C-alpha positions in Angstrom: 101.5 -58.7 -8.2 101.0 -55.2 -6.8 100.5 -53.6 -10.2 97.8 -56.2 -11.1 95.9 -55.5 -7.9 96.2 -51.7 -8.5 94.8 -52.1 -12.0 91.8 -54.1 -10.7 91.0 -51.4 -8.1 91.3 -48.7 -10.8 89.0 -50.6 -13.2 86.4 -51.2 -10.5 86.5 -47.7 -9.2 87.3 -49.0 -5.7 88.9 -46.6 -3.2 90.6 -47.9 -0.1 92.8 -46.6 2.7 96.0 -48.0 1.3 95.1 -51.4 -0.2 93.8 -54.6 1.4 96.0 -56.6 -0.9 97.2 -59.3 1.5 96.0 -62.7 0.0 94.5 -64.0 3.3 93.9 -61.1 5.6 96.4 -61.1 8.5 97.8 -64.5 7.7 100.8 -64.4 5.3 100.4 -66.8 2.4 102.8 -68.2 -0.2 102.0 -68.1 -3.9 103.8 -68.2 -7.3 106.7 -65.8 -7.7 107.1 -63.2 -10.4 109.2 -64.1 -13.4 112.2 -62.3 -11.8 112.4 -63.9 -8.3 112.9 -61.4 -5.5 116.3 -61.3 -3.9 118.3 -59.3 -1.3 120.2 -56.3 -2.9 123.3 -54.7 -1.4 122.9 -51.3 0.2 125.6 -49.5 -1.8 123.0 -47.5 -3.8 119.4 -46.5 -3.7 116.9 -49.1 -5.0 115.9 -48.7 -8.7 112.3 -48.1 -7.5 113.3 -45.3 -5.2 115.6 -43.8 -7.9 112.8 -43.8 -10.4 110.3 -42.4 -7.9 112.8 -39.6 -7.0 112.8 -38.3 -10.6 109.1 -37.6 -10.2 109.1 -36.5 -6.6 112.0 -34.0 -6.8 110.4 -32.2 -9.8 107.0 -32.2 -8.1 108.3 -30.3 -5.1 109.4 -27.3 -7.1 106.0 -25.6 -7.4 105.2 -26.1 -3.7 108.7 -24.9 -2.7 108.4 -21.8 -4.8 105.1 -20.9 -3.2 106.4 -21.6 0.3 109.7 -19.6 -0.2 107.7 -16.7 -1.7 105.6 -16.6 1.5 108.7 -16.9 3.6 109.5 -13.4 2.4 113.3 -13.6 2.2 114.2 -10.0 1.5 116.6 -9.5 -1.5 116.0 -13.1 -2.8 113.8 -14.0 -5.8 112.7 -17.6 -5.0 110.9 -18.0 -8.3 113.9 -16.9 -10.3 116.3 -19.1 -8.3 114.2 -22.3 -8.6 113.5 -21.6 -12.3 117.2 -21.3 -13.0 117.9 -24.8 -11.6 114.7 -26.6 -12.2 116.3 -28.7 -14.9 118.9 -29.9 -12.3 117.0 -31.3 -9.4 120.2 -32.1 -7.5 120.9 -28.4 -7.2 117.6 -27.7 -5.6 116.8 -28.1 -1.8 116.2 -31.6 -0.7 114.0 -31.5 2.4 113.0 -34.2 5.0 110.8 -34.3 8.1 111.3 -36.6 11.1 108.7 -37.2 13.8 110.1 -38.7 17.0 108.7 -41.4 19.3 106.8 -40.8 22.5 103.5 -42.6 22.4 100.3 -40.7 21.8 102.1 -37.5 22.9 104.4 -37.9 20.0 101.6 -38.8 17.6 99.6 -35.7 18.5 102.5 -33.2 19.0 103.9 -34.4 15.7 100.5 -34.1 14.1 100.3 -30.5 15.1 103.6 -29.9 13.2 102.5 -31.8 10.2 99.2 -29.9 10.2 101.3 -26.7 10.2 103.4 -27.9 7.3 100.5 -29.1 5.1 99.2 -26.6 2.6 95.9 -28.5 2.4 95.0 -27.4 5.9 92.8 -24.4 6.5 94.8 -21.2 7.1 98.1 -23.0 6.9 99.3 -20.7 4.1 98.5 -17.4 5.9 101.0 -14.9 7.3 103.2 -16.6 9.9 102.3 -20.1 8.8 104.4 -22.8 7.1 101.9 -24.7 4.9 103.6 -26.2 1.9 106.7 -27.6 3.8 105.2 -31.1 3.7 104.5 -30.8 0.0 108.0 -29.5 -0.6 109.6 -32.5 1.3 111.1 -35.6 -0.3 111.0 -37.8 2.8 108.9 -38.2 6.0 110.2 -40.6 8.7 108.5 -41.7 11.9 109.4 -43.8 14.9 107.1 -45.3 17.5 104.4 -42.7 18.2 105.7 -40.6 15.3 105.4 -43.8 13.2 101.8 -44.1 14.1 101.4 -40.6 12.8 103.2 -41.3 9.5 101.5 -44.6 9.1 98.0 -43.3 9.8 98.4 -40.5 7.3 99.7 -42.8 4.5 97.7 -46.0 5.1 94.6 -43.7 5.0 95.6 -42.5 1.5 97.8 -39.6 2.4 95.0 -37.9 4.2 95.2 -34.7 6.3 95.6 -34.5 10.0 92.3 -32.6 10.2 90.4 -35.4 8.5 91.9 -37.9 11.0 91.3 -35.5 13.9 87.7 -34.7 13.1 86.6 -38.2 12.3 86.0 -37.3 8.7 87.2 -40.7 7.8 85.3 -42.7 10.3 86.6 -43.7 13.8 90.3 -43.0 13.5 92.0 -41.1 16.3 89.1 -41.5 18.7 91.4 -41.9 21.7 88.8 -41.5 24.4 88.3 -45.3 24.1 91.6 -47.0 25.0 92.9 -50.1 23.3 91.6 -52.0 26.3 88.0 -51.1 25.4 88.2 -51.1 21.6 86.5 -48.7 19.2 83.1 -47.2 19.8 80.4 -49.1 17.9 78.9 -47.5 14.9 80.4 -46.1 11.7 82.9 -48.5 10.1 83.6 -50.4 13.4 80.6 -52.6 14.3 82.2 -54.7 17.0 81.4 -55.1 20.7 84.3 -55.2 23.1 84.1 -59.0 23.2 84.0 -59.2 19.4 86.9 -56.8 19.2 89.2 -58.9 21.3 88.1 -62.2 19.7 88.8 -60.8 16.3 92.3 -59.6 17.3 93.2 -62.9 18.9 91.8 -64.9 16.0 93.6 -62.8 13.4 97.0 -63.4 15.2 96.2 -67.1 15.6 95.6 -67.3 11.9 99.2 -66.2 11.3 100.5 -68.8 13.7 98.3 -71.5 12.1 99.8 -70.5 8.8 103.2 -71.5 10.2 104.7 -68.2 11.2 106.1 -67.1 14.6 104.0 -64.6 16.5 104.9 -62.2 19.3 103.2 -59.7 21.5 103.8 -57.1 18.7 101.3 -58.9 16.5 98.6 -58.3 19.1 99.8 -54.7 19.7 99.8 -53.9 16.0 96.3 -55.2 15.6 94.8 -53.2 18.5 96.6 -50.1 17.3 95.2 -50.5 13.8 91.6 -50.1 15.1 92.6 -46.5 16.2 94.8 -45.6 13.2 93.4 -47.3 10.1 90.0 -46.5 8.4 88.9 -50.0 7.6 86.7 -52.6 9.1 88.5 -54.6 11.8 91.5 -52.3 11.6 92.4 -53.4 8.1 93.9 -56.9 8.6 94.7 -57.1 4.9 96.3 -53.7 4.5 100.0 -53.8 3.9 102.8 -51.2 4.1 104.1 -52.1 0.7 100.7 -51.2 -0.8 101.5 -47.6 -0.1 103.4 -47.6 -3.4 100.1 -48.2 -5.2 98.5 -45.0 -3.9 98.0 -42.5 -6.7 99.6 -39.7 -4.8 102.7 -41.7 -3.9 103.1 -43.4 -7.3 103.0 -40.1 -9.1 105.5 -38.5 -6.7 102.9 -36.2 -5.3 103.7 -37.0 -1.6 106.9 -37.6 0.3 108.2 -41.1 0.9 107.1 -42.5 4.3 109.7 -44.5 6.3 109.5 -46.2 9.7 112.5 -47.3 11.8 113.1 -50.2 14.1 116.2 -51.7 15.8 117.6 -55.2 15.5 117.8 -56.9 18.9 117.8 -60.4 20.2 115.6 -61.0 23.3 117.4 -59.7 26.5 120.3 -58.1 24.5 121.2 -54.7 25.7 121.2 -51.9 23.1 123.7 -49.1 22.9 123.9 -46.7 19.9 127.3 -48.0 18.8 126.2 -51.6 18.3 122.7 -51.3 17.0 121.6 -52.3 13.5 118.9 -49.8 12.5 116.3 -51.2 10.1 114.1 -49.2 7.7 110.7 -49.8 6.3 109.8 -47.9 3.1 107.1 -48.7 0.6 109.5 -50.6 -1.5 111.9 -52.3 0.8 113.0 -53.5 4.3 116.6 -53.6 5.4 119.5 -51.7 6.8 122.2 -49.3 5.5 124.5 -50.3 8.4 127.7 -52.3 7.6 126.3 -55.2 9.6 123.4 -56.2 7.5 123.9 -53.7 4.6 121.1 -55.0 2.4 117.5 -54.7 1.5 114.7 -57.1 0.6 111.5 -56.3 -1.3 109.0 -55.5 1.4 106.1 -57.2 -0.4 107.8 -60.5 -0.1 108.9 -60.3 3.5 108.2 -63.7 5.1 109.6 -65.6 2.2 112.5 -68.0 2.7 115.7 -66.2 1.7 119.2 -67.7 2.2 122.4 -66.0 1.2 120.4 -63.3 -0.5 118.3 -65.6 -2.7 115.0 -67.4 -2.4 115.4 -71.1 -1.6 114.9 -73.3 -4.6 111.2 -74.1 -5.0 110.2 -71.7 -2.2 107.0 -69.7 -2.7 106.9 -65.9 -2.6 105.1 -65.1 0.6 102.9 -62.0 0.7 100.9 -60.3 3.5 103.7 -60.4 6.1 104.1 -56.6 6.0 100.8 -55.9 7.6 100.6 -52.1 8.1 99.6 -52.4 11.8 102.4 -54.9 12.4 105.0 -52.6 10.9 103.7 -49.7 13.0 103.7 -52.0 16.0 107.2 -53.1 15.3 108.5 -49.5 15.4 106.7 -49.1 18.8 107.3 -52.5 20.5 108.2 -50.7 23.7 104.4 -50.6 24.2 104.1 -54.4 24.2 104.4 -54.5 28.0 101.9 -51.6 28.1 99.4 -53.8 26.2 100.0 -56.7 28.7 99.4 -54.4 31.7 96.1 -55.8 33.1 96.7 -54.1 36.5 94.7 -51.1 35.5 91.4 -49.6 36.6 88.3 -49.9 34.5 89.6 -52.6 32.2 86.6 -54.8 31.1 86.5 -58.5 31.9 86.8 -59.3 28.1 90.2 -57.4 28.1 91.4 -59.4 31.1 90.5 -62.6 29.3 92.3 -61.4 26.1 95.5 -60.5 28.0 95.4 -63.9 29.8 95.2 -65.6 26.4 98.2 -63.6 25.1 100.4 -64.5 28.1 99.6 -68.2 27.5 100.2 -67.9 23.7 103.5 -66.1 23.7 106.8 -67.1 25.2 108.1 -64.9 28.0 111.2 -64.1 25.9 109.0 -62.4 23.3 107.5 -59.7 25.4 109.3 -56.8 23.8 110.2 -58.0 20.3 108.6 -58.3 16.9 109.4 -61.6 15.3 110.5 -61.5 11.6 111.1 -65.2 11.2 112.2 -66.4 8.6 115.1 -64.0 8.7 115.4 -62.5 5.2 119.1 -61.9 5.8 119.9 -65.5 6.8 123.5 -66.3 5.7 123.7 -62.8 4.1 127.0 -61.0 5.0 128.1 -63.8 7.4 131.3 -61.9 8.3 129.6 -58.7 9.6 126.0 -59.5 10.5 125.3 -60.8 14.1 122.0 -62.2 12.8 123.3 -63.9 9.6 123.6 -67.3 11.4 120.1 -67.3 12.8 116.9 -68.1 10.9 115.2 -65.7 13.3 115.3 -61.9 13.1 113.8 -60.0 16.0 113.2 -56.2 16.0 112.3 -53.7 18.7 111.1 -50.2 19.1 113.2 -47.8 17.1 113.9 -45.6 20.0 115.5 -48.2 22.3 119.0 -47.2 21.1 118.2 -43.6 22.3 117.9 -42.3 18.7 114.3 -41.4 19.4 114.1 -39.1 16.3 114.3 -41.2 13.2 117.2 -39.5 11.5 119.1 -42.6 10.4 117.3 -43.0 7.0 117.6 -39.3 6.3 121.4 -38.9 6.8 122.3 -41.7 4.4 124.7 -40.2 1.8 122.9 -41.8 -1.1 119.8 -39.7 -0.2 121.6 -36.3 -0.3 119.2 -34.7 2.1 119.9 -31.0 2.7 117.8 -30.1 5.7 115.8 -32.2 8.2 113.0 -30.7 10.3 113.4 -32.8 13.5 110.2 -32.8 15.6 111.2 -34.0 19.1 108.3 -35.1 21.4 110.6 -37.2 23.6 110.1 -37.4 27.4 113.8 -37.1 28.4 113.4 -35.0 31.5 111.6 -36.1 34.7 108.8 -33.8 33.6 108.4 -35.5 30.2 110.0 -32.8 28.0 112.8 -33.3 25.5 116.4 -32.4 26.3 118.2 -33.3 23.1 119.1 -36.9 24.0 118.2 -38.2 20.6 120.4 -35.8 18.7 123.3 -36.6 21.1 122.9 -40.3 20.4 122.8 -39.9 16.6 125.9 -37.5 16.8 127.9 -40.0 18.9 127.0 -42.8 16.6 128.3 -40.8 13.6 131.7 -40.5 15.3 132.3 -44.3 15.5 135.8 -45.1 14.2 136.0 -48.6 15.6 136.6 -51.6 13.4 132.8 -52.0 13.2 132.5 -48.6 11.6 128.8 -48.4 12.4 128.6 -44.8 11.1 129.4 -46.2 7.6 129.9 -42.9 5.9 127.1 -41.0 7.6 127.8 -37.5 8.8 126.1 -35.5 11.5 126.6 -32.0 12.8 128.2 -31.4 16.2 125.7 -31.5 19.1 126.2 -30.3 22.7 125.5 -32.4 25.8 122.0 -32.7 27.2 122.8 -30.4 30.2 123.8 -27.7 27.7 120.4 -28.2 25.9 118.6 -27.3 29.1 120.9 -24.7 30.5 121.1 -22.8 27.2 117.4 -23.2 26.4 118.0 -25.2 23.2 115.1 -27.4 24.2 112.7 -24.5 24.4 113.0 -23.1 21.0 113.8 -24.2 17.4 117.6 -24.4 17.0 119.7 -25.0 13.9 122.6 -27.4 14.0 125.2 -27.7 11.3 124.9 -24.1 10.0 128.6 -24.0 9.0 129.1 -27.0 6.8 132.8 -26.4 6.6 133.1 -27.7 10.2 132.7 -31.3 9.0 134.8 -33.2 6.5 131.7 -34.2 4.6 128.6 -32.3 4.0 126.0 -32.9 6.7 122.3 -32.1 6.6 121.3 -28.9 8.4 119.1 -30.0 11.4 116.2 -27.8 12.3 115.5 -29.0 15.8 111.9 -28.4 16.9 111.4 -29.6 20.6 108.1 -29.9 22.3 107.5 -27.0 24.7 104.4 -25.5 26.2 102.8 -22.7 24.1 99.1 -23.2 24.8 99.0 -26.5 26.7 101.3 -28.6 28.9 101.6 -31.5 26.4 104.1 -33.3 28.5 101.7 -36.2 29.2 103.2 -39.6 30.0 104.3 -41.7 27.1 102.0 -44.4 28.5 98.8 -42.5 28.9 96.2 -44.7 27.2 93.2 -42.3 26.7 92.6 -38.7 25.7 89.3 -37.0 25.5 88.6 -34.9 22.5 89.5 -31.6 24.2 92.9 -32.8 25.4 93.7 -34.5 22.1 93.0 -31.3 20.3 94.9 -29.2 22.8 98.1 -31.3 22.4 97.7 -31.1 18.6 97.2 -27.4 18.7 100.3 -26.9 20.9 102.3 -28.9 18.3 101.1 -26.5 15.6 102.2 -23.5 17.8 105.6 -25.1 18.5 106.3 -25.6 14.8 105.2 -22.1 13.8 106.6 -20.3 16.9 103.0 -19.2 17.7 102.4 -18.4 14.0 105.3 -16.0 14.1 104.1 -14.1 17.2 107.3 -15.1 19.2 109.5 -14.4 16.2 108.0 -12.5 13.3 111.0 -13.7 11.1 110.5 -17.4 11.9 108.9 -18.2 8.5 111.8 -16.3 6.8 114.3 -18.3 8.8 112.7 -21.6 7.8 113.1 -20.5 4.2 116.7 -19.7 4.8 117.3 -23.2 6.4 115.6 -24.8 3.4 117.9 -22.9 1.0 121.2 -23.1 2.9 122.9 -26.1 1.4 121.5 -25.4 -2.1 122.9 -21.9 -2.0 126.3 -23.4 -1.1 126.1 -25.9 -4.0 125.2 -23.2 -6.6 127.6 -20.6 -5.3 124.8 -18.2 -4.6 125.3 -15.4 -2.1 123.4 -15.8 1.2 120.8 -13.0 1.7 121.5 -10.7 4.6 118.3 -11.6 6.3 119.4 -15.3 6.3 122.6 -14.3 8.0 120.5 -12.7 10.7 118.5 -15.8 11.0 121.5 -18.0 11.3 123.0 -15.8 13.9 119.8 -16.0 15.9 118.9 -19.7 15.5 122.1 -21.5 14.9 123.9 -23.2 17.9 127.1 -21.2 18.2 129.2 -24.0 19.9 128.7 -22.7 23.5 128.2 -25.3 26.2 127.2 -25.3 29.8 127.4 -28.8 31.2 126.6 -28.1 34.8 123.7 -29.9 36.3 120.5 -27.9 35.4 117.8 -27.0 37.8 114.6 -29.1 37.7 113.1 -28.4 34.3 109.6 -26.9 34.4 109.1 -24.6 31.4 106.5 -21.8 31.5 103.9 -21.2 28.8 105.1 -19.2 25.8 101.6 -17.9 24.9 98.8 -16.2 26.7 96.2 -18.3 24.9 96.4 -21.2 27.3 94.1 -24.2 26.9 92.7 -26.7 29.4 95.0 -25.8 32.3 93.1 -28.0 34.8 93.1 -31.0 32.5 96.9 -30.7 32.2 97.4 -31.5 35.8 95.1 -34.5 35.7 96.8 -35.7 32.6 100.1 -35.8 34.4 98.5 -37.7 37.3 97.1 -40.3 35.0 100.5 -40.6 33.3 102.0 -41.3 36.7 99.5 -44.0 37.5 100.1 -45.7 34.1 103.9 -45.4 34.5 103.7 -47.1 37.9 101.4 -49.8 36.4 103.8 -50.3 33.5 106.8 -50.8 35.8 104.8 -53.2 37.9 103.8 -55.3 34.9 107.3 -55.4 33.5 108.4 -57.0 36.8 105.4 -59.3 36.9 105.8 -60.5 33.3 109.4 -61.5 33.9 108.3 -64.1 36.4 105.2 -65.4 34.6 
């Protein structure tokens, strides 16, 4: 089905942001199945599609990796010679992944600055002190919540650059001065008034309900997000996540595999890291590696009636359920209550009317979930899955289990990732800066030895407590975790932790800030670039070299190659050495790391606005519970 649609677009010369290949816009629709009917597969291996794609992708990273490592200037190491020696054996070469954390628009923009720094297509990104090419050298790119908006916006818009999204080179994307409560500015590809905008969103979601599918607040949330993130009229109601596999760059293995993360949770259930089933969306599949569900379904046919791993006899193959905005909204469903917060200044009457319609249309229990009924894993793994007996599957924001950096897909043994560049834009402290909470949660989950064995063979390096992160300054600079792989019984990926910290702007805006003018948006993005590059090497002239050493570390071990002396120096400087200081830290208020400070006055106002929105959010959460 996907291949036929791609061929049509190729023959007609049509170019789209991803592909509007859903059969009936936002409403999923059943149709004839392919000759081999889709089914649920066990999670014991990678999918055949991913395995085939990896053969192309791993080989395509070599040229970019060679150029990057050459520019990293690792003294005494010939990157070209090393990569050429093992080019015929991709498993010997470095396998790189990037993870962008959640945190609303702050995470989108801070993460975008890092991706901009890692993208060799960006102007000046391959100059001295810069890290352009790391994105092109990577195999996987995962996102969650706000980081998922970043990943989704890049890929659904045909693996575009951050600069194109930032500068409006592809229409009205990333114009955050108009909040979701006002809708996109008229003109360009968006031609709607505010009233039309809300009517369209409501009618699109109603069409899904009229087609016989359950809807939740996440449907509305995903639709309004799409107007800001997807370059298509009406926010691309027919654009699907599975259509990413049709993009030329992805199909040819010329870009990393994008993956989003969400957590399984019934309404009102409390999540803790040890009991959470983590679900993954990639262009081919939806499912979980966890021993609870331990299965995947073809993403294109999500919404079809599966039972015990097979389609019911005579059942149609439903397509269009995996709307790209709905998938991005699912990974960020924490914001559902933010959408419902009508107690805000300057919200137009049309928005008030829209929000009233939602509260009447959706059950109170559905205020923070995404509804994936019919459950594709119904009666699948009845002995281990808490959801197997229910025809309903409900998902929530991927950070609700405290794993706010989407590391779960990247630490799966079958993927053999060597190094993960973990961009942390979390708001863990009272002042909205990260303190390592996400890494701690993932580490603790990896230690599970209960009968549930939720870790399921995953391994993660040792991580100190959050107080030690702050007291030792590990949340103010890039830090490597897992440098000595002999400390674990199984090989773990090396984690390059890149926490948000102020270089040129106090980017610690509230997770729930709804609007950003162009200057503040660009300042947060620029700060993210500076964080990823350590001020383009001005704070540490050897930082690019150390990034190169981190990339090579596990590969050098596998091939028995001596570690260059300069890499030993890097590891001594950037690796966590096991020291802890668990005393309660002083209030955390980091100083600027650069003299080139941007928009200092706007920073203070941004924090004030964040406080107002946070108070409004708390108010609405209480109000919604009694509606």
